[in-house]
PASEPA-342248 format. One record per residue: residue in three letters; residue number from 1; x, y, z of N, C-alpha, C, CB in turn. Coordinates in pm, whole numbers, plus 50000, padded with zeros to 5 digits. Glycine has a CB too. Layout:
<pts>
PT resn resi  n_c1  n_c2  n_c3 ca_c1 ca_c2 ca_c3  c_c1  c_c2  c_c3 cb_c1 cb_c2 cb_c3
PT  ALA  NUM     X     Y     Z     X     Y     Z     X     Y     Z     X     Y     Z
...
</pts>
This chain:
<pts>
PT resn resi  n_c1  n_c2  n_c3 ca_c1 ca_c2 ca_c3  c_c1  c_c2  c_c3 cb_c1 cb_c2 cb_c3
PT  MET    1 44517 92331 50560 44540 92395 50431 44687 92403 50399 44479 92533 50428
PT  ASP    2 44764 92438 50495 44908 92446 50473 44965 92314 50434 44977 92498 50595
PT  ASP    3 44913 92206 50485 44968 92072 50453 44943 92035 50309 44907 91966 50544
PT  LEU    4 44835 92087 50248 44804 92052 50109 44906 92111 50014 44664 92099 50071
PT  HIS    5 44962 92227 50041 45057 92293 49951 45200 92257 49982 45040 92443 49959
PT  LYS    6 45227 92184 50083 45365 92150 50121 45411 92031 50038 45376 92117 50273
PT  PRO    7 45523 92045 49967 45572 91933 49884 45614 91817 49969 45687 91976 49796
PT  SER    8 45588 91700 49913 45622 91577 49986 45769 91548 49968 45536 91456 49938
PT  SER    9 45839 91535 50077 45982 91506 50072 46009 91366 50025 46047 91528 50207
PT  ASP   10 45918 91271 50053 45940 91131 50014 45932 91115 49864 45839 91038 50082
PT  SER   11 45830 91179 49802 45815 91165 49657 45930 91232 49584 45681 91225 49611
PT  SER   12 45979 91343 49633 46093 91411 49570 46217 91327 49577 46118 91544 49636
PT  SER   13 46239 91264 49690 46357 91178 49706 46349 91059 49615 46371 91132 49851
PT  SER   14 46228 91004 49600 46212 90886 49514 46238 90920 49369 46072 90827 49529
PT  ASP   15 46188 91039 49326 46212 91080 49188 46359 91101 49161 46134 91206 49155
PT  HIS   16 46428 91155 49254 46571 91179 49237 46649 91050 49222 46625 91258 49356
PT  GLU   17 46612 90948 49299 46680 90819 49290 46655 90754 49155 46636 90726 49402
PT  GLU   18 46527 90768 49105 46495 90708 48976 46571 90777 48863 46345 90714 48950
PT  GLN   19 46597 90906 48873 46671 90976 48770 46818 90941 48771 46653 91125 48786
PT  GLU   20 46875 90915 48885 47018 90886 48895 47050 90740 48863 47068 90919 49033
PT  GLN   21 46955 90651 48873 46983 90508 48855 47028 90474 48714 46860 90427 48889
PT  PRO   22 46965 90528 48608 47017 90497 48474 47160 90542 48454 46930 90561 48370
PT  GLN   23 47196 90654 48514 47334 90701 48501 47431 90602 48561 47351 90837 48567
PT  ASP   24 47392 90540 48675 47478 90439 48736 47492 90320 48644 47423 90394 48871
PT  ASN   25 47383 90280 48576 47391 90165 48485 47482 90193 48366 47251 90127 48435
PT  GLU   26 47475 90319 48314 47563 90354 48204 47709 90346 48246 47532 90492 48153
PT  ASP   27 47739 90391 48369 47877 90384 48417 47924 90240 48426 47890 90452 48554
PT  GLN   28 47836 90153 48468 47874 90012 48480 47902 89951 48343 47765 89933 48553
PT  GLN   29 47823 89993 48243 47843 89936 48111 47973 89986 48047 47724 89970 48021
PT  THR   30 48006 90110 48067 48125 90165 48002 48253 90124 48072 48117 90315 47996
PT  THR   31 48246 90099 48200 48369 90067 48273 48396 89918 48279 48361 90122 48413
PT  SER   32 48298 89833 48247 48323 89689 48255 48409 89647 48137 48189 89608 48256
PT  PRO   33 48516 89570 48159 48608 89530 48051 48539 89434 47955 48735 89465 48107
PT  GLU   34 48576 89445 47824 48519 89356 47723 48587 89221 47729 48532 89418 47581
PT  GLN   35 48507 89118 47737 48560 88983 47747 48589 88930 47606 48461 88890 47822
PT  PRO   36 48706 88871 47584 48737 88818 47450 48652 88697 47419 48886 88781 47440
PT  SER   37 48620 88681 47291 48540 88567 47249 48621 88440 47257 48487 88586 47106
PT  SER   38 48557 88335 47306 48628 88207 47320 48658 88145 47185 48546 88110 47404
PT  SER   39 48582 88187 47079 48603 88129 46946 48708 88203 46866 48473 88127 46870
PT  GLN   40 48763 88311 46919 48862 88389 46846 48992 88311 46830 48889 88523 46917
PT  GLN   41 49044 88298 46705 49165 88223 46677 49286 88314 46683 49156 88155 46539
PT  PRO   42 49402 88261 46723 49523 88344 46725 49564 88382 46584 49639 88270 46795
PT  SER   43 49617 88501 46568 49658 88548 46436 49779 88469 46389 49689 88699 46438
PT  PRO   44 49790 88445 46255 49905 88370 46204 50033 88449 46223 49886 88336 46056
PT  PRO   45 50148 88379 46227 50275 88449 46246 50304 88539 46127 50390 88350 46265
PT  SER   46 50366 88650 46156 50404 88742 46049 50515 88682 45966 50447 88878 46107
PT  GLN   47 50546 88750 45853 50650 88700 45765 50785 88695 45835 50660 88787 45641
PT  ASP   48 50807 88791 45924 50934 88792 45997 50944 88676 46094 50951 88924 46071
PT  GLN   49 50826 88627 46141 50829 88520 46240 50828 88382 46176 50711 88534 46333
PT  THR   50 50803 88373 46044 50797 88244 45977 50934 88177 45983 50750 88259 45831
PT  LEU   51 50935 88052 46022 51060 87978 46034 51106 87934 45896 51044 87857 46127
PT  ILE   52 51232 87954 45865 51291 87912 45738 51370 87784 45763 51382 88024 45678
PT  PRO   53 51338 87675 45690 51411 87550 45714 51557 87564 45677 51348 87435 45635
PT  PRO   54 51644 87500 45747 51786 87510 45716 51817 87445 45582 51871 87446 45826
PT  LYS   55 51919 87498 45514 51961 87440 45387 52022 87302 45411 52061 87532 45315
PT  PRO   56 51994 87207 45319 52054 87075 45337 52205 87081 45324 51997 86976 45235
PT  LYS   57 52270 87001 45402 52415 86999 45399 52462 86931 45271 52471 86928 45523
PT  ARG   58 52564 86990 45211 52620 86932 45089 52698 86805 45123 52711 87034 45016
PT  ALA   59 52685 86706 45035 52754 86580 45057 52905 86603 45052 52711 86474 44953
PT  PRO   60 52980 86526 45128 53126 86542 45126 53180 86513 44987 53192 86450 45229
PT  PRO   61 53289 86578 44949 53346 86556 44816 53389 86412 44796 53465 86649 44793
PT  GLN   62 53371 86363 44672 53409 86227 44641 53556 86222 44600 53320 86170 44529
PT  PRO   63 53621 86109 44621 53758 86095 44572 53762 86101 44420 53819 85961 44621
PT  LYS   64 53873 86148 44367 53886 86162 44222 53863 86030 44149 54023 86217 44186
PT  ALA   65 53916 85924 44203 53902 85794 44136 53755 85755 44124 53978 85686 44213
PT  GLN   66 53677 85785 44225 53535 85753 44222 53462 85840 44119 53472 85771 44361
PT  ILE   67 53500 85968 44110 53439 86057 44012 53472 86011 43870 53487 86202 44033
PT  ILE   68 53597 85977 43847 53639 85932 43714 53563 85807 43673 53789 85905 43711
PT  SER   69 53549 85713 43765 53475 85590 43735 53330 85621 43699 53480 85494 43854
PT  HIS   70 53270 85716 43772 53131 85753 43746 53116 85818 43608 53081 85849 43855
PT  LEU   71 53205 85912 43575 53195 85982 43448 53219 85888 43330 53295 86098 43443
PT  GLU   72 53314 85800 43342 53342 85708 43232 53231 85606 43216 53476 85637 43255
PT  SER   73 53162 85575 43324 53044 85488 43313 52932 85560 43237 52995 85446 43454
PT  LEU   74 52917 85690 43262 52817 85768 43188 52850 85773 43039 52808 85911 43245
PT  LEU   75 52978 85786 43007 53018 85788 42867 52981 85657 42797 53168 85812 42855
PT  GLN   76 52997 85547 42866 52960 85419 42808 52809 85411 42786 53007 85303 42898
PT  ASP   77 52732 85471 42879 52586 85475 42862 52548 85554 42737 52519 85537 42987
PT  ILE   78 52622 85663 42710 52595 85743 42591 52624 85663 42465 52678 85873 42593
PT  ALA   79 52737 85595 42465 52773 85514 42348 52668 85405 42323 52912 85451 42367
PT  THR   80 52619 85344 42430 52517 85240 42416 52387 85298 42362 52491 85171 42551
PT  ALA   81 52349 85417 42410 52226 85481 42363 52234 85510 42213 52199 85610 42441
PT  LEU   82 52348 85562 42168 52364 85591 42026 52368 85463 41943 52490 85673 42002
PT  GLU   83 52431 85362 41997 52441 85235 41924 52306 85167 41908 52538 85140 41995
PT  THR   84 52217 85188 42004 52084 85127 41999 51978 85223 41944 52043 85081 42139
PT  SER   85 52023 85332 41883 51933 85430 41820 51837 85493 41919 51855 85365 41708
PT  ASN   86 51883 85517 42040 51804 85591 42138 51834 85739 42120 51835 85543 42285
PT  HIS   87 51747 85807 42046 51766 85950 42019 51655 86034 42081 51772 85974 41868
PT  ASN   88 51588 85981 42180 51476 86051 42244 51528 86133 42362 51367 85950 42290
PT  PRO   89 51519 86266 42356 51572 86349 42466 51495 86333 42597 51571 86494 42426
PT  LEU   90 51377 86269 42593 51298 86250 42715 51336 86122 42788 51151 86248 42681
PT  LEU   91 51427 86044 42732 51468 85918 42793 51610 85928 42846 51456 85802 42692
PT  PRO   92 51643 85848 42949 51782 85841 42995 51869 85782 42883 51794 85755 43125
PT  PRO   93 51994 85819 42876 52067 85909 42968 52053 86057 42933 52213 85872 42969
PT  TRP   94 51987 86087 42822 51977 86227 42778 51899 86312 42878 51910 86235 42640
PT  SER   95 51791 86257 42932 51705 86335 43022 51761 86345 43163 51568 86274 43028
PT  THR   96 51861 86265 43196 51908 86258 43335 52049 86311 43357 51900 86118 43383
PT  HIS   97 52130 86322 43252 52270 86356 43272 52320 86471 43185 52354 86236 43247
PT  PHE   98 52230 86533 43108 52273 86642 43020 52218 86774 43072 52227 86618 42875
PT  HIS   99 52310 86867 43097 52271 86999 43148 52198 87078 43040 52395 87077 43198
PT  PRO  100 52104 87166 43078 52032 87246 42977 52124 87330 42888 51934 87337 43045
PT  THR  101 52245 87360 42935 52337 87441 42855 52426 87357 42764 52423 87526 42946
PT  PHE  102 52404 87227 42757 52489 87138 42677 52492 87182 42531 52439 86993 42687
PT  THR  103 52613 87175 42472 52629 87199 42329 52722 87094 42271 52685 87342 42303
PT  ALA  104 52699 87062 42144 52785 86968 42071 52834 87036 41945 52709 86837 42038
PT  GLU  105 52957 87001 41905 53015 87056 41784 52999 86956 41671 53164 87092 41804
PT  VAL  106 52942 86999 41562 52930 86916 41442 52971 87001 41324 52785 86859 41424
PT  GLY  107 53018 86933 41217 53060 87007 41098 53096 86913 40987 53176 87097 41130
PT  ALA  108 53134 86969 40875 53170 86888 40760 53297 86808 40787 53188 86976 40636
PT  LEU  109 53394 86871 40854 53519 86805 40889 53557 86844 41031 53632 86843 40789
PT  ALA  110 53632 86756 41096 53669 86783 41235 53755 86908 41247 53744 86663 41294
PT  ASN  111 53846 86929 41146 53934 87045 41153 53881 87161 41072 54073 87008 41105
PT  SER  112 53751 87156 41038 53692 87262 40958 53649 87378 41046 53574 87209 40877
PT  ALA  113 53660 87498 40992 53615 87616 41065 53464 87630 41064 53679 87741 41007
PT  SER  114 53397 87543 40988 53251 87553 40974 53176 87472 41079 53210 87506 40837
PT  LYS  115 53247 87423 41180 53180 87347 41285 53079 87436 41357 53283 87290 41385
PT  THR  116 52968 87375 41393 52858 87449 41454 52826 87391 41591 52734 87448 41364
PT  LYS  117 52799 87477 41688 52757 87432 41820 52605 87425 41823 52810 87526 41932
PT  ILE  118 52554 87309 41863 52409 87290 41865 52368 87234 42001 52364 87194 41750
PT  PRO  119 52243 87258 42043 52194 87205 42172 52163 87056 42161 52069 87282 42218
PT  LEU  120 52129 86997 42274 52107 86853 42281 52000 86806 42184 52069 86812 42423
PT  HIS  121 51887 86875 42179 51777 86832 42092 51823 86822 41946 51658 86929 42103
PT  ASP  122 51895 86923 41898 51944 86921 41760 52053 86817 41743 51996 87059 41720
PT  PHE  123 52134 86797 41845 52238 86695 41840 52178 86556 41819 52321 86697 41969
PT  LEU  124 52069 86527 41889 52005 86396 41875 51936 86383 41739 51903 86374 41987
PT  LEU  125 51880 86491 41689 51824 86487 41553 51934 86460 41451 51751 86620 41520
PT  PHE  126 52049 86521 41473 52163 86503 41383 52209 86357 41383 52278 86595 41423
PT  THR  127 52225 86299 41501 52272 86161 41508 52168 86063 41454 52307 86125 41653
PT  ALA  128 52040 86093 41474 51935 86005 41420 51936 86008 41267 51797 86048 41473
PT  GLU  129 51953 86127 41211 51958 86138 41065 52084 86071 41010 51954 86286 41021
PT  ARG  130 52192 86082 41084 52317 86016 41044 52298 85865 41035 52430 86050 41144
PT  ARG  131 52232 85809 41133 52208 85664 41132 52109 85626 41021 52154 85619 41269
PT  ARG  132 52011 85710 40996 51912 85678 40892 51979 85675 40754 51797 85782 40893
PT  GLN  133 52070 85769 40730 52137 85774 40601 52246 85668 40587 52197 85910 40580
PT  ASN  134 52296 85619 40701 52405 85520 40699 52371 85407 40795 52542 85586 40738
PT  PRO  135 52286 85313 40754 52243 85205 40845 52359 85121 40898 52146 85115 40773
PT  GLU  136 52474 85119 40827 52588 85040 40870 52679 85116 40967 52669 84996 40749
PT  TYR  137 52643 85238 40997 52729 85321 41082 52737 85265 41224 52677 85467 41086
PT  ARG  138 52858 85255 41276 52881 85207 41411 52987 85294 41479 52924 85058 41410
PT  MET  139 52975 85306 41612 53072 85380 41692 53103 85298 41816 53018 85522 41732
PT  ARG  140 53230 85267 41833 53272 85185 41947 53378 85258 42028 53325 85047 41899
PT  VAL  141 53362 85259 42161 53459 85322 42250 53574 85224 42272 53394 85362 42386
PT  THR  142 53697 85269 42243 53814 85184 42262 53901 85228 42379 53896 85182 42135
PT  GLY  143 53877 85346 42433 53955 85392 42548 53910 85530 42592 54104 85395 42514
PT  VAL  144 53929 85558 42722 53889 85687 42778 53996 85734 42876 53750 85677 42849
PT  HIS  145 54030 85862 42868 54119 85923 42968 54049 86047 43022 54259 85960 42905
PT  THR  146 54035 86055 43154 53957 86162 43217 54042 86242 43314 53835 86104 43289
PT  ASN  147 54035 86373 43305 54098 86465 43399 53990 86535 43480 54188 86569 43325
PT  VAL  148 54009 86542 43612 53909 86601 43701 53974 86712 43783 53846 86494 43793
PT  ASN  149 53908 86826 43790 53948 86936 43879 53836 86952 43982 53973 87070 43798
PT  THR  150 53854 86890 44098 53748 86892 44199 53727 87031 44257 53781 86795 44310
PT  ARG  151 53832 87112 44262 53819 87247 44319 53728 87334 44231 53957 87313 44333
PT  ARG  152 53743 87323 44102 53661 87402 44009 53532 87331 43971 53741 87433 43884
PT  GLY  153 53522 87203 44003 53402 87129 43967 53390 87105 43818 53280 87201 44015
PT  LYS  154 53503 87078 43752 53504 87055 43608 53584 86929 43577 53563 87176 43534
PT  ALA  155 53549 86867 43465 53620 86748 43420 53614 86741 43268 53560 86620 43483
PT  GLU  156 53713 86673 43210 53716 86654 43065 53763 86513 43035 53809 86759 42996
PT  SER  157 53692 86448 42946 53728 86313 42904 53768 86315 42757 53611 86214 42927
PT  PHE  158 53877 86244 42726 53919 86224 42588 53883 86080 42552 54074 86252 42568
PT  VAL  159 53792 86066 42457 53734 85936 42425 53788 85888 42291 53579 85944 42422
PT  ASN  160 53857 85775 42293 53903 85713 42169 53790 85628 42111 54030 85625 42194
PT  LEU  161 53759 85652 41985 53648 85585 41919 53695 85511 41795 53538 85687 41883
PT  GLU  162 53620 85410 41761 53639 85339 41634 53510 85353 41554 53678 85188 41657
PT  LEU  163 53518 85418 41440 53401 85445 41358 53403 85356 41234 53395 85595 41318
PT  SER  164 53289 85305 41198 53280 85219 41080 53147 85241 41009 53297 85071 41118
PT  GLY  165 53146 85205 40880 53021 85212 40804 52999 85341 40730 52908 85190 40894
PT  VAL  166 53091 85438 40740 53077 85565 40668 53211 85595 40599 53035 85682 40766
PT  PRO  167 53229 85555 40473 53137 85470 40396 53147 85324 40437 53165 85484 40246
PT  VAL  168 53064 85243 40378 53059 85100 40411 53195 85036 40381 52947 85029 40331
PT  GLY  169 53243 84958 40480 53369 84888 40464 53488 84964 40517 53390 84857 40322
PT  ILE  170 53471 85086 40559 53581 85168 40609 53573 85177 40761 53578 85310 40546
PT  VAL  171 53687 85153 40828 53698 85167 40973 53808 85270 41002 53730 85029 41043
PT  ARG  172 53781 85365 41086 53881 85468 41115 53870 85511 41261 53864 85589 41022
PT  PRO  173 53982 85557 41317 53981 85603 41455 53934 85747 41465 54120 85589 41517
PT  SER  174 53892 85785 41584 53850 85923 41611 53868 85951 41760 53702 85946 41567
PT  VAL  175 53876 86077 41793 53888 86119 41933 53785 86228 41960 54033 86170 41965
PT  ALA  176 53708 86209 42063 53609 86309 42105 53651 86369 42239 53467 86247 42115
PT  SER  177 53618 86495 42258 53643 86564 42385 53508 86594 42450 53726 86695 42364
PT  VAL  178 53490 86545 42572 53362 86560 42641 53385 86638 42770 53298 86422 42671
PT  GLY  179 53308 86745 42789 53321 86829 42908 53210 86802 43009 53321 86974 42870
PT  PHE  180 53247 86804 43136 53153 86785 43246 53165 86903 43343 53179 86651 43320
PT  GLU  181 53056 86930 43412 53057 87026 43523 52976 86970 43639 53001 87165 43477
PT  CYS  182 53023 87001 43760 52953 86958 43881 52866 87075 43929 53054 86913 43993
PT  VAL  183 52736 87055 43929 52640 87157 43971 52561 87104 44089 52545 87197 43853
PT  GLU  184 52577 87169 44205 52508 87130 44328 52531 86983 44361 52358 87158 44316
PT  GLY  185 52656 86941 44346 52693 86806 44384 52667 86700 44280 52624 86770 44506
PT  ARG  186 52622 86739 44162 52590 86641 44058 52666 86674 43930 52438 86636 44031
PT  TRP  187 52720 86569 43865 52798 86588 43743 52708 86580 43621 52910 86483 43735
PT  TRP  188 52729 86678 43528 52647 86689 43408 52736 86695 43284 52555 86813 43415
PT  PHE  189 52685 86639 43172 52746 86663 43042 52716 86808 43001 52693 86562 42935
PT  VAL  190 52819 86881 42962 52798 87019 42917 52854 87044 42777 52861 87116 43015
PT  ARG  191 52939 86954 42727 53001 86979 42597 53046 86849 42532 53121 87076 42611
PT  TRP  192 53028 86843 42400 53082 86734 42320 53152 86797 42200 52970 86633 42274
PT  GLY  193 53281 86772 42187 53357 86825 42075 53439 86716 42011 53448 86940 42121
PT  SER  194 53517 86751 41911 53597 86652 41839 53739 86705 41821 53535 86619 41702
PT  LEU  195 53834 86615 41832 53975 86650 41813 54026 86600 41679 54059 86594 41926
PT  ARG  196 53975 86485 41637 54020 86428 41510 53910 86335 41459 54156 86353 41525
PT  GLY  197 53880 86345 41333 53778 86257 41275 53637 86297 41311 53802 86117 41319
PT  GLY  198 53619 86411 41375 53485 86461 41402 53416 86395 41518 53402 86446 41283
PT  GLY  199 53487 86309 41591 53420 86242 41702 53302 86158 41655 53373 86342 41804
PT  GLY  200 53305 86121 41524 53195 86043 41472 53078 86126 41427 53150 85946 41573
PT  PHE  201 53089 86259 41435 52975 86345 41402 53016 86453 41302 52917 86409 41528
PT  GLU  202 53092 86414 41198 53129 86514 41099 53023 86525 40991 53264 86480 41036
</pts>
C-alpha cells in the first residue's frame, strides 16, 4: 500500500528535463549570431567618399605672334561671311567665335551720339537688311593692326576697310575697332565698333 502512494522519482525527473529543454533551445536561438545574406550588396559610397575628377590642365600660353595671326584670320572669316551674305547666327563663324555678350555699335553716323549697341542676332539682321537695300554694297579688308594683352586676356584689332556701293559708284575708307577676350583658353569676339565711316555699318 505504501508503494502505491509513493511518487515515482523517474517520472518526476523526466518531466523536469522536458520542461527545461525548450528553455535551452531558446537560449541557443538568441545567442547564435545572425549570418549575413550572401546576396546583400555593399552600400554605395557616400557623397564625401565620391571621387572628384581633377580639373583639366590649362594649355600653355601661346606666343603673341601666334595669337595675332589667329585673330586676324578670324577677322578675314567675318569679312568673307558678310561678303557672301552669310547672316545666319547658327552657322560659323557667328556660332563658333562670338561670345554671348558680344555687342556691335551701329548708328546714323560714325561720330554720331545716336549710335546703338546691339547683340549679335540684331547685328546680323542689320547687315542683312543693309545688303538687301544696297545690292551693290561691298566691304573689303585692306589692313589690320592687332594689339594683344596676354596677361589680361584681351585684344583689340583696328581694321582698315574699303566700302563701296553706298551710294552706287562711291568708294570710301573706314576703320573698325574689334574687341576680343580670352575665356578659358579660347578667344572670342566681344565687340565691334567704328572709328571713322561707321565701320561699314552706319
